[in-house]
C-alpha positions as CSV (number, residue, x, y, z in Angstrom):
1,X,205.7,336.5,173.3
2,X,207.5,335.2,170.2
3,X,207.1,331.6,168.9
4,X,210.6,330.8,170.1
5,X,209.9,332.1,173.6
6,X,206.7,330.1,173.7
7,X,208.5,327.0,172.7
8,X,211.2,327.6,175.3
9,X,208.5,328.1,178.0
10,X,206.7,324.9,176.8
11,X,209.9,322.9,176.9
12,X,210.8,324.2,180.3
13,X,207.4,323.4,181.6
14,X,207.6,319.8,180.3
15,X,211.1,319.4,181.9
16,X,209.8,320.6,185.2
17,X,206.7,318.4,184.8
18,X,209.0,315.4,184.3
19,X,211.0,316.3,187.4
20,X,207.8,316.7,189.5
21,X,206.4,313.4,188.2
22,X,209.6,311.7,189.4
23,X,209.6,313.6,192.7
24,X,206.0,312.6,193.2
25,X,206.8,308.9,193.1
26,X,209.4,309.3,195.9
27,X,207.1,311.0,198.4
28,X,204.6,309.6,200.8
29,X,201.1,311.2,201.2
30,X,198.9,311.4,204.3
31,X,195.4,313.0,204.3
32,X,193.9,314.5,207.5
33,X,190.2,315.2,208.2
34,X,189.5,314.1,204.6
35,X,185.8,314.6,203.8
36,X,185.9,313.6,200.2
37,X,184.6,310.1,200.5
38,X,181.6,311.3,202.5
39,X,180.9,314.1,200.0
40,X,181.1,311.6,197.1
41,X,178.6,309.4,198.9
42,X,176.2,312.3,199.2
43,X,176.7,313.2,195.5
44,X,178.4,316.5,196.3
45,X,181.4,317.6,194.2
46,X,184.4,319.4,195.6
47,X,186.8,322.2,194.6
48,X,190.0,322.9,196.4
49,X,190.9,326.3,197.9
50,X,194.7,326.3,198.3
51,X,197.5,328.8,198.8
52,X,199.8,329.7,195.9
53,X,202.7,328.6,198.1
54,X,201.4,325.0,198.1
55,X,200.8,324.6,194.4
56,X,203.7,322.1,193.8
57,X,202.8,319.8,196.7
58,X,199.2,320.3,195.9
59,X,199.6,319.2,192.3
60,X,201.4,316.1,193.5
61,X,198.7,315.2,196.2
62,X,195.5,315.8,194.3
63,X,193.6,313.6,191.9
64,X,194.9,313.2,188.4
65,X,192.7,315.1,186.0
66,X,192.1,318.0,188.4
67,X,191.2,321.2,186.6
68,X,193.5,324.0,187.6
69,X,193.4,327.7,186.8
70,X,196.7,329.0,185.3
71,X,197.4,332.7,184.8
72,X,197.9,334.2,181.4
73,X,201.3,335.5,182.4
74,X,204.7,334.4,181.1
75,X,204.9,332.0,184.2
76,X,201.6,330.5,183.0
77,X,203.2,329.5,179.7
78,X,205.5,327.3,181.8
79,X,202.9,326.0,184.3
80,X,200.4,325.0,181.5
81,X,202.5,322.2,180.0
82,X,203.8,321.3,183.5
83,X,200.3,320.5,184.7
84,X,199.4,318.7,181.5
85,X,202.6,316.5,181.9
86,X,201.4,315.7,185.4
87,X,198.0,314.6,184.2
88,X,196.0,317.7,185.1
89,X,193.8,320.0,183.0
90,X,194.8,323.7,183.0
91,X,192.5,326.5,182.0
92,X,194.0,329.9,181.3
93,X,192.9,332.9,183.3
94,X,193.2,334.5,186.7
95,X,190.9,334.4,189.7
96,X,191.8,338.1,190.1
97,X,189.4,339.4,187.5
98,X,187.9,339.4,184.0
99,X,190.7,341.6,182.7
100,X,193.1,338.6,182.9
101,X,190.7,336.2,181.3
102,X,189.2,335.2,184.7
103,X,185.6,335.2,183.5
104,X,186.3,332.9,180.6
105,X,188.4,330.6,182.7
106,X,185.8,330.5,185.5
107,X,183.1,329.7,183.1
108,X,185.1,326.7,181.8
109,X,185.8,325.5,185.3
110,X,182.1,325.8,186.2
111,X,181.1,323.7,183.2
112,X,183.8,321.1,184.0
113,X,182.9,320.8,187.7
114,X,179.2,320.5,186.8
115,X,180.3,317.6,184.5
116,X,181.9,315.9,187.6
117,X,185.5,317.1,187.5
118,X,187.5,318.2,190.5
119,X,189.0,321.7,190.4
120,X,191.5,323.7,192.3
121,X,192.3,327.4,192.5
122,X,195.4,329.0,194.1
123,X,193.1,331.5,195.8
124,X,195.8,334.2,196.5
125,X,197.4,334.1,193.0
126,X,198.8,335.1,190.7
127,X,200.3,338.1,192.6
128,X,199.1,338.0,196.2
129,X,199.3,339.2,198.8
130,X,199.9,335.9,200.5
131,X,196.7,334.5,201.9
132,X,194.4,337.2,200.5
133,X,191.6,335.1,198.9
134,X,190.1,336.4,195.6
135,X,186.4,336.0,194.8
136,X,186.9,333.4,192.1
137,X,186.7,330.4,194.4
138,X,183.5,331.6,196.0
139,X,181.9,332.1,192.6
140,X,183.0,328.6,191.5
141,X,181.4,327.1,194.6
142,X,178.3,329.2,194.2
143,X,177.7,328.4,190.6
144,X,178.4,324.6,190.9
145,X,177.1,323.9,194.4
146,X,180.2,322.0,195.0
147,X,181.8,322.1,198.4
148,X,184.8,324.4,198.7
149,X,187.6,322.4,200.5
150,X,190.2,324.7,202.1
151,X,193.4,322.6,201.9
152,X,196.9,323.2,203.3
153,X,199.6,320.8,201.9
154,X,202.8,320.6,203.9
155,X,206.0,318.8,202.8
156,X,207.7,317.8,206.0
157,X,211.1,318.3,204.2
158,X,211.0,321.3,202.0
159,X,212.7,324.3,200.4
160,X,211.0,327.6,201.0
161,X,211.5,330.3,198.4
162,X,211.7,333.3,200.8
163,X,212.4,335.8,198.1
164,X,209.0,335.2,196.4
165,X,205.7,336.9,197.5
166,X,204.0,333.6,198.2
167,X,207.0,331.9,199.9
168,X,206.7,329.0,197.4
169,X,207.4,325.6,199.0
170,X,209.2,322.9,197.1
171,X,209.1,319.3,198.5
172,X,212.4,317.6,198.9
173,X,212.8,314.1,197.5
174,X,211.5,311.2,199.7
175,X,209.5,313.7,201.9
176,X,206.3,313.0,203.7
177,X,203.5,315.3,202.4
178,X,200.6,316.0,204.7
179,X,197.4,317.3,203.2
180,X,195.1,318.9,205.8
181,X,191.5,319.7,205.0
182,X,189.3,322.4,206.6
183,X,185.6,322.3,207.0
184,X,183.8,321.8,203.6
185,X,182.1,325.1,202.8
186,X,179.0,325.8,200.8
187,X,177.1,329.0,200.2
188,X,174.3,329.7,202.7
189,X,170.9,331.1,201.8
190,X,171.1,334.9,201.2
191,X,174.9,334.9,201.6
192,X,176.8,337.4,199.4
193,X,179.9,336.3,197.4
194,X,182.0,338.7,199.5
195,X,180.8,337.1,202.7
196,X,181.4,333.6,201.3
197,X,184.9,334.6,200.2
198,X,185.7,335.9,203.7
199,X,184.5,332.6,205.2
200,X,186.8,330.6,202.9
201,X,189.7,332.9,203.8
202,X,189.1,332.6,207.5
203,X,188.9,328.8,207.4
204,X,192.1,328.6,205.2
205,X,194.0,330.9,207.6
206,X,192.7,329.0,210.6
207,X,194.0,325.8,209.1
208,X,197.5,327.0,208.2
209,X,197.8,328.6,211.7
210,X,197.0,325.3,213.2
211,X,199.3,323.1,211.2
212,X,202.1,325.4,210.0
213,X,202.3,328.3,212.4
214,X,205.7,329.6,211.2
215,X,204.5,330.1,207.6
216,X,201.1,331.4,208.7
217,X,202.8,334.5,210.2
218,X,203.1,335.7,206.6
219,X,199.4,335.6,205.8
220,X,197.6,338.8,204.8
221,X,193.9,339.0,205.8
222,X,191.2,341.0,204.0
223,X,189.7,341.6,207.4
224,X,192.6,342.1,209.8
225,X,191.9,342.1,213.5
226,X,191.8,345.5,215.0
227,X,194.6,346.2,217.3
228,X,193.8,347.7,220.7
229,X,194.9,351.4,221.0
230,X,196.2,352.5,224.3
231,X,196.1,356.1,225.2
232,X,198.5,357.7,227.7
233,X,197.0,358.7,231.0
């Protein structure tokens, strides 16, 4: 990417960040089954496991200074300044693997969470499929002993980008935004990262199916239920 293209992406990210900052002030926020105060009282940190579709409302509803993983793609060049403008701390990489800088980014997130920061990962990003959780969030929870909080953030008035793989949701101005939390998850003795990843995915899917059934129809599971096969008599 040329210097001019990088500058254009940075400028666009700042502009969108300004728009989101203004939008954020017009919305009302409600938190359901929120375990964060109890976790804080027990000295347990937390990291959010959220869908890529909810990243805009999520950035508006979470704590300022939250550490967020941002892909190294062209889109990431826009999202990086956007998040900084909104008061968050982006780290560049991908939860999809080391080839996209994921290992370096995860190591940064692990260090920051161990220092007391809150972090979030769009667990099915950057390319989907929608709802398929990658292993980065499980590794982050395992290495920090922070609780993984599955979170579904729903604007009651929203635009849905049906042409994108994630069906990105954009809150409308003056909307109510509801943040629903699933059960805080931590690694169990002897549990593999793959098994922990599946538990996170199952809880996140269960949560979206409960609070936003229409959009949950588009989830893709790593462990799809087997359909019964009927044989002709």
